[in-house]
C-alpha beads as a LAMMPS data file, in Angstrom:
LAMMPS data file: protein, C-alpha beads

121 atoms
120 bonds

1 atom types
1 bond types

-500.0 500.0 xlo xhi
-500.0 500.0 ylo yhi
-500.0 500.0 zlo zhi

Masses

1 110.0

Atoms # bond

1 1 1 254.572 -148.751 -127.125
2 1 1 253.223 -150.861 -124.153
3 1 1 250.580 -149.666 -121.715
4 1 1 251.232 -151.235 -118.459
5 1 1 248.552 -149.542 -116.798
6 1 1 244.735 -149.875 -116.458
7 1 1 242.598 -152.657 -117.619
8 1 1 244.946 -153.829 -119.518
9 1 1 247.623 -154.296 -117.191
10 1 1 248.717 -157.656 -117.103
11 1 1 249.250 -158.991 -112.760
12 1 1 252.519 -161.218 -112.807
13 1 1 254.088 -163.048 -109.831
14 1 1 254.010 -165.575 -107.198
15 1 1 252.168 -164.061 -104.999
16 1 1 248.949 -161.414 -105.271
17 1 1 248.984 -160.522 -101.268
18 1 1 245.313 -161.265 -100.209
19 1 1 246.697 -164.616 -99.158
20 1 1 249.678 -163.704 -97.343
21 1 1 247.679 -160.656 -95.359
22 1 1 244.640 -162.804 -94.314
23 1 1 247.083 -165.667 -92.910
24 1 1 249.201 -163.095 -91.116
25 1 1 245.868 -161.725 -89.564
26 1 1 244.406 -165.246 -89.016
27 1 1 247.552 -166.335 -87.120
28 1 1 248.337 -163.386 -85.300
29 1 1 244.819 -163.319 -83.909
30 1 1 245.387 -167.230 -83.477
31 1 1 248.234 -166.410 -81.119
32 1 1 247.047 -163.773 -79.278
33 1 1 244.297 -166.102 -78.364
34 1 1 246.527 -168.585 -76.868
35 1 1 248.868 -165.719 -75.006
36 1 1 245.209 -164.424 -73.414
37 1 1 243.983 -168.206 -72.575
38 1 1 247.842 -168.874 -70.995
39 1 1 248.116 -165.550 -69.102
40 1 1 244.025 -166.633 -67.772
41 1 1 245.767 -169.761 -66.294
42 1 1 249.137 -168.659 -65.308
43 1 1 247.106 -165.429 -63.452
44 1 1 244.300 -167.744 -61.404
45 1 1 246.714 -170.369 -60.585
46 1 1 247.358 -170.457 -56.757
47 1 1 250.791 -170.669 -55.289
48 1 1 254.431 -170.151 -56.773
49 1 1 254.551 -170.883 -60.514
50 1 1 257.325 -173.749 -61.087
51 1 1 257.801 -176.792 -63.134
52 1 1 255.159 -178.524 -61.969
53 1 1 252.588 -176.055 -62.593
54 1 1 253.497 -175.332 -66.289
55 1 1 253.446 -179.111 -66.757
56 1 1 250.512 -178.902 -65.722
57 1 1 249.067 -176.149 -67.624
58 1 1 250.289 -178.200 -70.944
59 1 1 249.264 -181.595 -69.788
60 1 1 245.430 -181.300 -71.001
61 1 1 244.692 -182.420 -74.259
62 1 1 242.868 -179.423 -75.509
63 1 1 245.980 -177.168 -74.809
64 1 1 247.896 -179.535 -76.426
65 1 1 246.587 -179.253 -79.346
66 1 1 245.928 -175.398 -79.341
67 1 1 249.610 -175.298 -78.349
68 1 1 250.360 -177.574 -81.442
69 1 1 248.076 -175.302 -83.652
70 1 1 250.183 -172.064 -82.187
71 1 1 253.340 -173.484 -83.046
72 1 1 252.468 -174.405 -86.744
73 1 1 250.861 -170.711 -86.730
74 1 1 254.085 -169.298 -85.613
75 1 1 255.951 -170.679 -88.097
76 1 1 253.801 -169.850 -90.923
77 1 1 253.400 -166.256 -89.564
78 1 1 257.033 -166.225 -89.523
79 1 1 257.819 -167.628 -93.011
80 1 1 255.454 -165.129 -95.042
81 1 1 256.712 -162.434 -93.023
82 1 1 260.786 -163.535 -93.588
83 1 1 259.421 -164.273 -97.320
84 1 1 257.948 -161.064 -98.001
85 1 1 261.128 -159.167 -96.496
86 1 1 263.394 -161.829 -98.815
87 1 1 261.597 -161.160 -101.884
88 1 1 261.219 -156.898 -101.203
89 1 1 264.643 -156.540 -100.341
90 1 1 267.160 -159.245 -101.692
91 1 1 267.583 -158.750 -105.699
92 1 1 270.012 -161.447 -106.565
93 1 1 267.901 -164.856 -107.105
94 1 1 270.250 -167.342 -106.185
95 1 1 270.958 -165.516 -102.503
96 1 1 267.351 -165.360 -102.013
97 1 1 267.013 -168.685 -102.928
98 1 1 269.532 -169.777 -100.388
99 1 1 268.276 -167.822 -97.425
100 1 1 264.373 -168.776 -98.253
101 1 1 265.973 -172.530 -98.080
102 1 1 267.733 -171.449 -94.984
103 1 1 264.592 -169.905 -93.517
104 1 1 262.336 -173.013 -94.258
105 1 1 264.897 -175.255 -92.812
106 1 1 265.235 -173.219 -89.786
107 1 1 261.911 -172.449 -88.941
108 1 1 260.570 -176.586 -89.511
109 1 1 263.687 -177.578 -86.969
110 1 1 262.393 -174.797 -84.497
111 1 1 258.300 -176.149 -85.071
112 1 1 259.750 -179.498 -84.946
113 1 1 261.566 -178.798 -81.568
114 1 1 258.554 -177.171 -80.000
115 1 1 256.303 -179.881 -80.871
116 1 1 258.853 -182.507 -79.260
117 1 1 258.963 -180.396 -76.161
118 1 1 255.145 -180.323 -76.276
119 1 1 254.598 -183.783 -76.488
120 1 1 257.298 -184.706 -74.088
121 1 1 255.244 -183.382 -71.130

Bonds

1 1 1 2
2 1 2 3
3 1 3 4
4 1 4 5
5 1 5 6
6 1 6 7
7 1 7 8
8 1 8 9
9 1 9 10
10 1 10 11
11 1 11 12
12 1 12 13
13 1 13 14
14 1 14 15
15 1 15 16
16 1 16 17
17 1 17 18
18 1 18 19
19 1 19 20
20 1 20 21
21 1 21 22
22 1 22 23
23 1 23 24
24 1 24 25
25 1 25 26
26 1 26 27
27 1 27 28
28 1 28 29
29 1 29 30
30 1 30 31
31 1 31 32
32 1 32 33
33 1 33 34
34 1 34 35
35 1 35 36
36 1 36 37
37 1 37 38
38 1 38 39
39 1 39 40
40 1 40 41
41 1 41 42
42 1 42 43
43 1 43 44
44 1 44 45
45 1 45 46
46 1 46 47
47 1 47 48
48 1 48 49
49 1 49 50
50 1 50 51
51 1 51 52
52 1 52 53
53 1 53 54
54 1 54 55
55 1 55 56
56 1 56 57
57 1 57 58
58 1 58 59
59 1 59 60
60 1 60 61
61 1 61 62
62 1 62 63
63 1 63 64
64 1 64 65
65 1 65 66
66 1 66 67
67 1 67 68
68 1 68 69
69 1 69 70
70 1 70 71
71 1 71 72
72 1 72 73
73 1 73 74
74 1 74 75
75 1 75 76
76 1 76 77
77 1 77 78
78 1 78 79
79 1 79 80
80 1 80 81
81 1 81 82
82 1 82 83
83 1 83 84
84 1 84 85
85 1 85 86
86 1 86 87
87 1 87 88
88 1 88 89
89 1 89 90
90 1 90 91
91 1 91 92
92 1 92 93
93 1 93 94
94 1 94 95
95 1 95 96
96 1 96 97
97 1 97 98
98 1 98 99
99 1 99 100
100 1 100 101
101 1 101 102
102 1 102 103
103 1 103 104
104 1 104 105
105 1 105 106
106 1 106 107
107 1 107 108
108 1 108 109
109 1 109 110
110 1 110 111
111 1 111 112
112 1 112 113
113 1 113 114
114 1 114 115
115 1 115 116
116 1 116 117
117 1 117 118
118 1 118 119
119 1 119 120
120 1 120 121
């Protein structure tokens, strides 16, 4: 009889969890800090906030770099979460692969669109 517990247990699989867990936490902290930085700029901005004010907030190079980093972090954060859900709940391999490919294409498209909007300002 095969023993699959204890020190002789062989762990198999594509992901062991720590890297995904850590990347979720790091990207979440980065997005939270970005949100705080954006709120501070909006709260301490004088006058009504229109397109000119928003464009002014995002026109600084440091804000563009930070926003670019957050867009990439958001895409990665979403990918890790969706991939885990698909791996846990979608058992047919073909369907799971198709949904994962669709998710990748969708996230790359959304990130590309966000970056295009950001650098057009």
